[in-house]
Each structure stands twice: as structure tokens, then as C-alpha cells.
C-alpha positions in Angstrom: 60.1 17.8 73.8 62.7 16.1 76.2 66.2 17.4 76.2 67.6 14.0 77.3 66.8 10.6 75.7 68.3 7.8 77.7 72.0 8.8 78.2 72.0 11.2 75.2 71.7 15.0 75.3 69.8 16.6 72.4 71.9 19.2 70.6 69.9 20.6 67.7 66.9 19.8 65.4 68.0 18.5 61.9 64.6 18.4 60.3 60.9 18.5 61.4 57.5 18.1 59.9 54.0 17.2 61.3 54.8 13.5 61.5 58.2 13.3 63.1 61.4 15.3 63.8 65.0 14.4 63.5 67.4 15.7 66.1 71.2 15.4 66.7 72.2 14.1 70.1 75.4 13.4 71.9 76.2 10.6 74.3 76.9 12.1 77.8 79.3 9.2 78.5 81.3 8.9 75.2 80.6 12.2 73.4 79.6 10.2 70.3 77.0 11.9 68.1 73.9 10.2 66.8 70.5 11.1 65.3 67.2 10.4 66.8 64.0 10.2 64.7 61.1 11.0 67.1 57.5 10.3 66.3 55.2 13.3 66.8 53.1 13.1 70.1 49.9 13.1 68.0 50.8 9.9 66.3 52.6 8.4 69.3 49.1 7.8 70.7 48.0 6.0 67.5 48.8 2.3 68.0 48.7 1.5 64.2 51.1 4.4 63.3 53.3 3.5 66.2 53.6 -0.1 65.2 54.4 0.8 61.6 56.9 3.4 62.9 58.8 0.6 64.7 58.4 -1.8 61.8 60.1 0.8 59.5 63.0 0.8 61.9 63.3 -2.9 61.9 63.3 -3.0 58.1 66.0 -0.2 58.0 68.3 -1.9 60.4 68.9 -4.7 57.9 70.1 -2.2 55.2 73.8 -1.7 54.9 74.8 0.5 51.9 77.0 3.6 51.4 74.0 5.7 50.3 71.7 4.6 53.1 72.0 6.2 56.6 72.6 3.4 59.0 69.8 2.6 61.5 71.0 1.2 64.8 67.9 0.5 67.0 64.5 1.7 68.0 62.5 1.9 71.2 60.5 4.1 73.5 61.1 6.3 76.6 57.7 6.7 78.3 55.4 8.1 75.6 58.4 9.0 73.4 58.8 6.7 70.3 62.2 6.9 68.7 64.6 5.4 66.1 68.4 5.7 66.6 70.4 6.5 63.4 74.0 7.2 62.4 74.9 10.9 62.5 75.6 12.6 59.2 77.5 15.8 58.6 75.4 17.4 55.9 72.1 19.0 54.8 69.0 17.8 53.2 68.5 18.2 49.4 65.6 20.5 50.2 68.1 22.8 52.1 70.6 22.5 49.2 68.0 23.6 46.7 67.0 26.4 48.9 70.5 27.7 49.2 71.8 27.1 45.7 68.5 27.5 43.7 69.7 25.1 41.0 72.3 22.3 40.7 74.6 21.9 37.7 73.4 19.1 35.4 76.3 16.7 35.8 76.3 17.1 39.5 72.6 16.5 39.6 73.0 13.3 37.6 75.7 12.1 40.1 73.3 12.8 43.0 70.4 11.0 41.3 72.7 8.0 40.5 73.6 7.6 44.2 69.9 7.8 45.1 69.1 5.1 42.6 71.9 2.9 43.9 70.6 3.2 47.4 67.0 2.6 46.5 67.8 -0.3 44.2 69.8 -2.0 47.0 66.8 -1.6 49.3 64.4 -3.0 46.7 66.4 -6.1 46.1 66.6 -6.5 49.8 62.8 -6.5 50.0 62.4 -3.0 51.5 60.5 -0.1 49.9 60.9 3.5 50.8 57.5 4.9 50.5 58.1 8.5 51.3 60.9 9.8 49.0 61.2 13.6 49.3 64.0 16.1 49.1 63.8 16.1 53.0 64.5 12.4 53.2 67.8 12.6 51.4 70.9 14.3 52.8 74.2 15.4 51.2 77.6 16.3 52.6 80.4 18.5 51.3 81.8 15.7 49.2 78.4 15.3 47.5 78.0 11.9 49.3 74.3 11.0 49.5 72.6 9.4 52.6 68.9 8.3 52.4 66.6 8.0 55.5 63.0 7.0 56.2 62.9 3.6 54.6 59.9 1.3 55.2 57.3 4.2 55.4 54.9 2.9 52.8 52.5 1.6 55.4 52.4 5.0 57.2 51.9 6.8 53.9 49.1 4.4 53.0 47.4 5.4 56.3 47.9 9.1 55.6 46.5 8.8 52.1 43.2 7.7 53.7 43.4 10.7 56.1 43.6 13.5 53.5 43.4 16.2 56.1 46.8 15.1 57.6 48.5 14.6 54.2 47.7 18.2 53.3 50.0 19.3 56.1 53.1 18.1 54.2 54.5 18.5 50.7 54.8 14.7 50.6 51.8 14.6 48.2 53.7 16.5 45.6 56.3 13.7 45.4 53.7 10.9 45.1 52.4 9.7 41.7 48.7 10.4 40.9 47.8 6.7 41.0 49.2 6.4 44.6 47.4 9.6 45.8 44.1 8.2 44.4 44.8 4.9 46.2 44.5 3.0 42.9 47.6 0.8 43.5 50.0 0.0 46.2 53.6 1.1 46.3 55.8 -0.1 43.4 59.1 0.7 41.7 57.2 2.9 39.3 55.9 5.0 42.2 59.4 5.4 43.7 60.8 6.4 40.3 58.2 9.1 40.0 59.3 10.5 43.4 62.9 10.5 42.2 61.8 12.3 39.0 60.3 15.1 41.2 63.6 15.5 43.0 65.6 15.4 39.7 63.3 18.2 38.4 63.9 20.2 41.6 67.7 19.9 41.4 67.8 21.1 37.8 65.2 23.9 38.0 65.0 24.8 41.7 61.2 24.3 41.5 58.8 21.5 42.5 56.6 21.0 39.5 53.5 20.0 41.6 53.8 22.3 44.6 50.3 23.4 45.8 48.3 24.1 48.9 46.0 21.0 48.9 45.9 17.5 47.6 43.1 18.6 45.2 45.3 21.3 43.6 48.3 18.9 43.5 46.3 16.3 41.7 45.1 18.9 39.2 48.8 19.9 38.6 49.7 16.3 38.0 46.9 15.9 35.4 48.1 19.0 33.4 50.9 18.7 30.9 54.3 18.8 32.6 56.4 21.9 31.9 59.7 20.8 30.4 62.8 21.4 32.6 64.4 23.1 29.6 61.8 25.9 29.9 63.5 27.0 33.0 67.0 26.6 31.7 68.1 25.8 28.1 71.5 24.6 29.5 69.8 21.3 30.4 70.6 18.8 27.8 67.8 17.3 25.7 68.7 13.8 26.8 68.3 14.7 30.5 65.1 16.6 29.8 63.7 13.4 28.2 64.7 11.3 31.2 63.0 13.6 33.7 59.9 13.8 31.5 59.7 10.0 31.3 60.1 9.7 35.1 57.1 12.0 35.6 54.8 10.4 33.1 51.2 10.2 34.3 50.9 6.7 32.9 53.0 4.3 35.1 53.6 2.0 32.0 55.4 4.9 30.3 58.0 5.3 33.1 61.2 3.3 33.5 60.3 -0.2 34.8 63.0 -0.2 37.5 66.1 1.6 38.8 68.5 -0.4 36.7 67.0 1.0 33.5 67.2 4.5 34.9 70.8 4.1 35.9 71.5 2.7 32.4 70.0 5.8 30.9 72.0 8.1 33.1 75.3 6.3 33.1 75.5 3.1 31.1 79.0 2.4 32.5 77.5 2.0 36.0 75.1 -0.7 35.1 77.5 -3.6 35.6 78.0 -2.8 39.3 74.2 -2.8 39.8 73.8 -6.1 38.0 76.6 -7.6 40.0 75.0 -6.3 43.2 71.6 -7.7 42.2 73.2 -11.1 41.5 74.9 -11.1 44.9 71.7 -10.3 46.7 69.7 -13.0 44.8 72.2 -15.7 45.8 72.6 -14.5 49.3 76.3 -13.9 48.9 78.0 -10.7 49.8 80.9 -9.9 47.5 83.1 -7.0 48.7 85.2 -6.9 45.5 84.0 -5.4 42.3 84.9 -6.0 38.6 87.5 -3.7 37.1 84.8 -1.9 35.0 82.4 -1.2 37.9 85.3 -0.1 40.1 86.6 2.4 37.6 83.1 3.7 37.0 82.5 4.2 40.7 85.9 5.9 41.2 85.7 8.2 38.1 82.3 9.4 39.1 83.4 10.0 42.7 82.8 13.6 43.7 86.1 13.7 45.6 88.1 12.9 42.5 88.7 16.4 41.2 91.4 18.7 39.9 94.9 17.2 39.6 93.8 13.8 41.0 91.3 13.4 38.2 93.8 14.5 35.6 96.4 12.0 36.9 93.8 9.1 36.9 92.7 10.0 33.3 96.3 10.2 32.1 97.1 6.8 33.7 94.0 5.3 32.0 94.8 6.9 28.6 98.4 5.5 28.6 97.2 2.1 29.8 94.6 2.0 27.0 97.2 3.0 24.4 99.6 0.2 25.5 96.8 -2.3 25.5 95.7 -1.1 22.0 99.2 -1.5 20.7 99.5 -5.0 22.1 96.1 -5.8 20.6 97.2 -4.6 17.1 100.4 -6.6 17.4 98.6 -9.8 18.4 96.0 -9.2 15.7 98.7 -8.8 13.0 100.4 -12.0 14.2 97.1 -13.9 14.2 96.3 -12.6 10.7 99.6 -13.7 9.3 99.2 -17.2 10.9 95.6 -17.3 9.6 96.8 -16.5 6.0 99.5 -19.2 6.3 96.9 -21.7 7.5 94.6 -20.7 4.6 97.4 -21.3 2.1 98.2 -24.7 3.5 94.5 -25.6 3.3 94.3 -24.4 -0.3 97.4 -26.3 -1.3 95.8 -29.4 0.2 92.6 -28.8 -1.9 94.7 -28.0 -5.0 96.7 -31.2 -4.5 93.6 -33.3 -4.2 92.0 -31.5 -7.2 95.2 -32.2 -9.3 94.5 -35.9 -9.1 90.7 -35.6 -9.7 89.7 -37.0 -13.1 87.4 -35.0 -15.3 84.3 -37.1 -14.6 84.7 -36.0 -10.9 84.7 -32.4 -11.9 81.7 -32.7 -14.2 79.1 -32.5 -11.4 80.2 -29.0 -10.5 79.7 -27.7 -14.1 76.5 -27.0 -16.0 75.9 -29.4 -18.9 78.4 -29.1 -21.8 80.9 -26.9 -19.9 83.5 -29.7 -19.5 83.5 -30.4 -23.3 83.9 -26.7 -24.1 86.6 -26.4 -21.5 88.7 -29.1 -23.1 87.6 -28.6 -26.7 89.6 -25.4 -27.0 92.6 -27.0 -25.3 92.6 -30.0 -27.7 92.3 -27.7 -30.7 95.4 -25.8 -29.5 97.4 -28.9 -29.0 96.6 -30.3 -32.5 97.5 -27.0 -34.1 100.6 -26.3 -32.0 102.9 -26.6 -35.1 101.0 -24.0 -37.1 101.0 -21.2 -34.5 102.6 -20.4 -31.2 100.6 -21.2 -28.1 100.7 -20.0 -24.6 99.7 -21.9 -21.5 99.3 -20.4 -18.0 100.1 -22.5 -15.0 98.2 -21.4 -11.9 99.1 -22.6 -8.5 98.2 -21.4 -5.0 100.0 -18.1 -4.4 102.2 -18.7 -7.6 101.2 -17.3 -11.0 103.7 -18.0 -13.9 103.6 -15.3 -16.6 102.6 -16.6 -20.1 105.5 -17.1 -22.6 105.8 -14.6 -25.5 107.7 -15.7 -28.6 109.3 -13.0 -30.7 106.8 -11.2 -32.9 103.8 -13.0 -31.4 101.8 -12.0 -28.4 99.9 -14.8 -26.7 96.5 -14.4 -25.0 96.4 -12.3 -21.8 97.3 -14.1 -18.6 94.3 -15.4 -16.7 93.6 -14.2 -13.2 94.3 -16.8 -10.4 91.3 -18.1 -8.5 90.5 -16.1 -5.3 90.9 -17.6 -1.9 87.1 -17.6 -1.4 86.7 -19.4 -4.8 89.3 -22.0 -3.9 87.7 -22.6 -0.5 84.3 -23.2 -2.0 85.8 -25.4 -4.8 87.7 -27.4 -2.2 84.6 -27.8 0.0 82.6 -28.9 -3.1 85.2 -31.5 -4.1 85.6 -32.8 -0.6 81.8 -32.9 -0.2 80.9 -34.7 -3.4 84.1 -36.5 -4.5 83.7 -39.9 -6.2 86.3 -42.7 -6.2 88.8 -42.1 -9.1 88.5 -44.6 -11.9 91.5 -43.4 -13.8 93.3 -40.3 -14.9 93.9 -38.4 -18.1 96.9 -39.7 -20.2 97.9 -36.1 -20.9 98.7 -33.3 -18.5 95.6 -31.4 -17.4 95.0 -28.2 -15.6 94.0 -28.5 -11.9 90.4 -28.8 -11.0 90.8 -25.4 -9.2 91.9 -23.8 -12.5 89.2 -25.5 -14.6 86.4 -24.3 -12.4 87.8 -20.9 -11.7 88.5 -20.3 -15.4 84.9 -21.0 -16.1 83.8 -18.5 -13.4 81.6 -21.1 -11.6 79.5 -19.4 -8.9 79.2 -21.0 -5.4 76.6 -20.4 -2.8 76.2 -21.0 0.9 72.7 -22.4 1.9 71.4 -21.1 5.2 68.7 -23.4 6.7 66.5 -22.7 9.6 63.5 -24.8 10.7 60.6 -23.5 12.7 57.3 -24.6 14.1 54.5 -22.2 15.1 56.8 -19.2 14.6 59.4 -20.7 16.9 62.8 -21.9 15.7 63.5 -25.6 16.4 66.5 -28.0 16.1 66.6 -30.5 13.2 69.0 -32.8 11.2 70.0 -31.7 7.7 70.8 -34.0 4.8 72.2 -32.9 1.4 71.9 -35.5 -1.4 71.2 -38.2 1.2 74.4 -37.4 3.1 74.2 -36.0 6.7 75.5 -32.4 6.7 74.8 -31.4 10.3 72.1 -30.2 12.7 70.3 -26.9 13.3 70.7 -25.8 16.9 67.7 -23.8 18.1 67.7 -20.2 16.8 71.1 -20.6 15.1 70.7 -21.4 11.3 72.8 -24.2 9.8 75.2 -23.2 6.9 76.0 -25.6 4.0 79.1 -24.4 2.1 80.4 -25.4 -1.3 77.2 -25.6 -3.3 77.5 -24.8 -7.0 75.1 -22.4 -8.5 73.1 -24.0 -11.3 73.2 -27.5 -9.9 70.3 -29.4 -8.4 70.5 -30.7 -4.8 68.2 -32.8 -2.7 67.7 -31.2 0.7 66.1 -33.2 3.6 65.2 -32.0 7.1 64.2 -34.5 9.8 63.2 -34.2 13.5 61.7 -36.8 15.7 58.0 -36.3 16.1 57.7 -34.2 12.9 57.0 -34.9 9.3 60.1 -35.1 7.1 60.6 -32.1 4.9 62.3 -32.9 1.5 62.7 -31.0 -1.7 65.0 -30.8 -4.7 66.5 -27.3 -5.1 68.5 -25.7 -7.8 70.9 -23.1 -6.3 70.4 -20.3 -8.8 72.3 -17.4 -7.3 75.7 -16.6 -5.8 76.6 -15.8 -2.1 74.2 -16.9 0.6 70.7 -18.4 0.0 68.3 -18.5 2.9 65.8 -21.4 3.4 63.2 -21.2 6.1 61.4 -24.5 6.5 58.0 -24.9 8.2 57.9 -28.2 10.1 54.6 -30.1 10.6 54.0 -32.3 13.6 53.3 -35.9 12.9 49.7 -36.7 13.7 50.6 -39.7 15.9 53.5 -37.9 17.8 52.5 -37.4 21.5 54.4 -37.2 24.7 53.2 -37.7 28.3 53.7 -34.6 30.3 53.5 -34.3 34.1 52.6 -31.0 35.7 53.9 -30.8 39.2 52.1 -29.6 42.3 52.9 -26.0 43.0 52.3 -23.5 45.9 50.6 -20.8 43.8 47.8 -22.9 42.3 45.8 -26.1 43.0 44.3 -26.7 39.6 45.4 -26.4 35.9 43.6 -25.9 32.6 45.4 -27.1 29.5 44.5 -25.5 26.1 41.4 -23.9 27.6 39.8 -27.3 27.9 37.4 -27.6 30.9 37.0 -28.9 33.4 40.2 -27.9 35.3 42.4 -30.7 36.7 43.9 -31.1 40.1 47.6 -30.9 40.5 49.8 -32.9 40.0 48.4 -33.8 36.6 49.7 -36.1 33.8 48.4 -36.0 30.2 49.5 -37.1 26.7 50.0 -34.0 24.6 50.8 -33.7 20.9 54.1 -32.0 20.0 53.9 -28.3 19.7 52.8 -25.3 21.7 50.2 -25.6 24.5 48.5 -23.0 26.7 48.5 -23.5 30.4 46.3 -21.7 33.0 47.2 -22.3 36.7 44.3 -21.4 39.0 44.0 -21.1 42.8 40.2 -20.8 43.3 40.3 -20.1 47.0 42.6 -17.1 46.7 41.3 -15.8 43.3 44.7 -16.1 41.6 45.5 -17.3 38.1 48.7 -17.4 36.0 48.9 -18.1 32.3 51.9 -19.3 30.2 52.8 -21.4 27.2 55.0 -24.5 26.9 56.6 -26.2 23.8 56.4 -30.0 23.9 58.9 -31.9 21.9 60.8 -35.2 22.2 64.0 -33.8 23.5 63.2 -31.7 26.6 62.1 -32.8 30.0 58.5 -34.1 30.4 58.3 -32.8 34.0 56.9 -29.3 34.2 57.7 -27.1 37.2 58.2 -23.4 37.0 60.7 -21.3 39.0 59.6 -18.6 41.4 61.3 -16.0 39.2 58.9 -16.9 36.4 55.8 -16.5 38.5 56.8 -13.4 40.6 57.0 -12.3 44.2 55.0 -10.5 46.8 55.5 -9.2 50.4 54.5 -10.8 53.7 54.3 -8.5 56.8 54.2 -10.2 60.2 53.5 -8.1 63.3 52.9 -8.8 66.9 49.9 -7.4 68.8 50.9 -5.4 71.8 54.5 -5.5 70.7 55.6 -2.8 73.1 54.4 -5.0 75.9 55.7 -8.4 74.7 58.7 -7.2 72.7 59.2 -9.8 69.9 58.7 -13.3 68.8 60.6 -15.6 66.4 59.3 -16.2 62.8 59.7 -19.3 60.7 58.4 -19.5 57.2 58.1 -22.8 55.3 60.2 -24.5 58.0 59.0 -25.8 61.3 62.4 -25.5 63.0 64.4 -22.7 61.4 64.2 -19.2 62.9 64.0 -17.0 59.8 63.4 -13.6 61.5 61.8 -11.8 64.4 58.7 -9.7 64.6 58.1 -7.2 63.1 59.1 -8.9 59.8 58.5 -8.0 56.2 59.6 -10.8 53.9 59.9 -11.0 50.1 58.4 -14.4 49.1 57.4 -16.2 45.9 53.7 -15.9 45.1 51.7 -18.7 46.6 51.0 -20.5 49.9 53.5 -20.3 52.8 53.5 -22.0 56.1 54.1 -19.4 58.9 55.0 -20.2 62.5 55.5 -17.5 65.2 56.9 -18.7 68.5 58.7 -17.7 71.7 59.5 -19.7 74.8 56.9 -19.4 77.5 54.2 -18.2 75.2 51.6 -19.6 72.9 50.6 -17.8 69.7 47.2 -17.0 68.3 46.7 -18.1 65.7 49.0 -21.1 65.9 50.8 -22.4 62.8 49.0 -21.0 59.8 49.1 -20.9 56.0 49.0 -17.6 54.1 48.8 -16.8 50.4 51.2 -14.1 49.2 49.8 -12.2 46.2 51.7 -11.2 43.1 53.3 -7.7 43.5 51.1 -7.2 46.6 51.3 -7.6 50.3 49.7 -10.0 52.8 49.6 -8.8 56.4 49.1 -11.1 59.4 49.1 -10.2 63.1 49.9 -12.7 65.9 49.2 -12.4 69.6 51.3 -13.9 72.3 49.6 -15.6 75.2 51.7 -16.5 78.3 51.7 -20.2 79.0 50.1 -21.2 82.3 
């Protein structure tokens, strides 16, 4: 191997396997240290591997994250193919495990969290790793993690088909069984499996699938996994379950993505990842973090130890106590004001009820109760000279004790109506009050007292309307008076209904049959009413299905023949099944829509609903011609340069590769990007004459 690359002197070998080696070098001119990743001579002669080697460098250059080792450039020096990377003062995790045997559980979790953050950042940037091992992850004295070897999935795919070469490395022990058997292409599930192997190694010091051949490795992966706690009972049950789930043989039983794994390991860290994901999706780089994510990052920092950690935790504790005290004060103040508002409201209801004649109160009472209520009072008034009487006067927040004449004890004082009772009574009076035709000639107890004294029960009616198991909005009428509207999944609450009284309930929605029924509220508290709505037979709406890039035809409700897009049709209200089909590319996508009179009648789905795939664009004889510009879905914009690997929505995309002074073969072309798959296309440059 050369001792000089360009103007750099090689100092030492950092890591080496059969495929490539990583060396530390120093600039002769400036003394700056960098790393070179050098492709093995055997593969430097393989044009396919060489192209993929340089493609991986191109993908890595775009990644800028604290847990990803920075890639600067790539090139060749004669037959030497190399990638230039940032230097890192640390060792590989493989070397760490070799030296320390096992890693303490909380430290291992912090390491895995950093790995997940780096891999998640790469994934949402459209770059897979493809070759995660303990040799591709480095750690320094502060436990800062740096990941290398991104974009190697194509190289690994090639090695999987050349089993004799894959046997030379322990890479196979980190790959999931479905990948080794070439059943599926690289996915997040595959990457999570590899992280699980590293997690197992950190906790136990052992690779659970280490063997001498791929055949033996596959056999080990098919056997039941030995729990990490078998090697050390100091490992928590929760961590043991996480590792076991990561290494599940069935991909469906693993974590679906890195965010879910981070949430399982450290729920407080998830906000930072979600914020990062949102920033990537919108193409905006936000350097600031929310307070929660910043604290989570700092408190989990491996450099925050000893007195520094104690000072930070003391500061946070004092701050939390101050905030808690302020919250309690504000809550008490709010509660006092709320009680005052309640009393004012109740006084208003009581004042209104005081002037309410008996015939207005009668609707709230079962038959005969009004007579019995006043029958006893009249009897007492006619007989007031023959015996002493007592009368209680109940007002809001004011109860007058009954008078007691000497030698005679009156009946016990009656309990005042509760706040909840008075609120329901007030709501009932307000809801069903009739115009007053007169008033009693004699003083009477307030309506609040009359109903409360008779222990009248009130109920709240909770109404929800649904169609085909889905909640829908609708208008609510009680006794022919509009009460409000159900909004989607949120039920509508009708307060102040008296138990024992009959009410007419009506539910209406445009395009649906009216639901109407007379109900007697027979119980106290909350009564639930779920109403199945039926579509009107003549209710239809014209729907237009827009042209899309992922299909050329559509089948509605399984009715053949299929129709060309765009397509307009009158559909009854309700749920309808849609099947989008692209016959040429053997792709189909199925979904449901709900047709009503309120939503849009133009149907067009977002790319997030359909899914994404990868498009890899390479240049033939790239070492000779260098690069070309790439434009996707735009004839004028330069989106990237070759080699390029783009994350695109599923469907057809217009691809143009160009460079001044050259023609491209093929010329402008259209490719179909598959769901969760990869479409590869190679262009050739031809000098213009």
C-alpha cells in the first residue's frame, strides 16, 4: 500500500477488513490529520463495486450530524480508490468491547441512543447505511459516537450474491436473516436488527450470532435467542425486552423505525427527533431546539458528570419548585374567581326562578308533584293559629336557620340545593321557560327550592351520530328547538334534562335520513345515545378523481372495467373503496374515501399517503467523464449531480441528465419509482461533435 496519497502521509491503520481499510494520514503542508478509506485492490478492479464505493461517498458528503463522521471528498490515485473523511480521536465499538468486555447498561443505552439519532437523521435524508457493525461505529473518551460507512447497501447486496466473499467478514452476523437470504431489500427493520446485535454485544460482550460461515450464522439466527440477562442479571428486564424485540426473526415484530426505539429507550428524547424530522421534511434547518429537547440532550451528555451534573440538577429542582409554587398560587386564584363566577351565575338563575310561576315549574316535575309540594304548605298556612310553624328560606350561599318557639321544636332544616343541582335547574328553566302569565298572590319558595326540595334528578344527554362505524357531524334538536351540532368524533352534550320527563330528540344531516325519537330520561348523571344514520336513497354527489403519477386507471367499489384518470362519477353518500392501478408497472394502491355533502369533491392524495421509494442515477465510465447534472420533474432545474440517490414519491418521474458539450444516452426519460424499493438507471455521456 502507498505511504503517500496526494499530499498526505499515511501515519497508521485505524481499521482493516477484506473490503477496505481506514488509515490516518497527515497533510505534509499543513499538518492537519484526516482519515482515508481505501478500497481493497481486489475490488478496485471491479467496476460495479468501484462505482458503488464512490456513490456511497457522494451520499455521505451530504450528511452533517454530530453522530456521523464527516465525509469531505472522494477520488482515485492511479488504481487506488479512496474516500477522505474527518479524523476522529477514538476507537471502534469492537475495540471497546474487546478491551472492556461489557459496558454498563445506562452507558450502553446512551451509546445506542446516539447511534439511533445518527441513523435516523440519515434515513430522513434519504440515505441508508447498509453495513452497520461494531467496526463502523467509533467512540471517543467522552463517549461521543461517530458513524462511518454510510450508503453501503449496494455493495452489501453484491456481497450477498457472492457468499464466498461475505464469509470473510463478520458482517453477516449483523444482518437480519431475511436480508442474508436476499428475500427483501434494505429497510429500517434491517438496520434496527443490526443495532440490536451491537446493543447485545455492549451488554454481554458477545455477538449472539458469531460463527465461521453464513450457513452456521443462519442456523444461529433461526434458533431461539439467548436472553441478555442469561449473561448478566444486572441487565434490567425492560432493556432485555428491547434487545429481544430488536432481534426478532420476524421483521413485523421489531420496532417499525428508530423514533419508536428512541421512545422506548428514552421517551424524553423523542421531541428532538420529531422536531428534526419535521425540519427535514420541510427542507428548513433549525439550529435552535425546544427547551425540553435541549434539556434532554444536555442531561444525557456523557461530559456532564460529577459536580457539574449535581449543579444542573439542583438548578432544575429549584426552578421546578418555584414554578410549582407559582402554579399553585395561580390555580388557587383561578378557583376563587371561578367560585365567585358560579355564585353570580346561580344568583342570576335563582332570581329568574323567583319570578317563575308554578305552571312554568310544572314541566320539570312528574305528574302530581306540584300539588303535593304546595298542598302541605297550604295546610300549614290554614292551621298556623293552632300550632307553631317553621319556614326555611334558602338562598344561594345563604341558609337561614329555622325559628324555634319555646317548648316547640320545628321540623329539621332542609339542606340547600347543591351547586350542580342549581346549575342543572337553571339550565332547565332557561332551556324550557314559557312566557309568564301571572304570579302567585302569596309569597312562594323559589323554583330552585321547590325542585331541590323534591330531589328532582337531572341528566346530561351525550349524543353521537355515526355511519358505517365512523362518527359524523349532525345537527341536534330537542323538543323542536335547535340545541347544537355534533362535530366529528366529539359527542354533543345536552344539559339540564329532567329525569322522568319525555323529550323529543331529532338528528339531521344533509344527505341522510332524519332520525327522530321520543325519549324519557330515566336515570341520573350522563346518558349516552349512539345514533346510526342512514343515507337518503337519492343523495349522491359528483366526485372527481384527479390524474396521478402513481397510477393511470382507477376501480371504484370493485366495479369493472377500470376507468382512465382523471375520472368523474356520481357516488352515493357513504364509504367507497378505491383501487388505483398502473398496469405497465404492475403497481396498485387501495384505500377508502367517505363521501358526504360537506367535504371537497376533488380527490387527490398526498405523497405521504402513498409512500416513497429510491431512485439511483449513475454515470457510465464516471471515472473518465466525472459527473453530469441531474434534473428530476423539472426541465431546467439542476437538482443534483451524478452519482445521485434520491428519495421520491411512488410513481412516474421525468429524469434529465445533462452536461455542456455532451449528449446523454438515453435522453430525457421517465422512470417509475416503486414503493419502498429502488429504481436504478445508468446514463452514458457522448461528446458532442
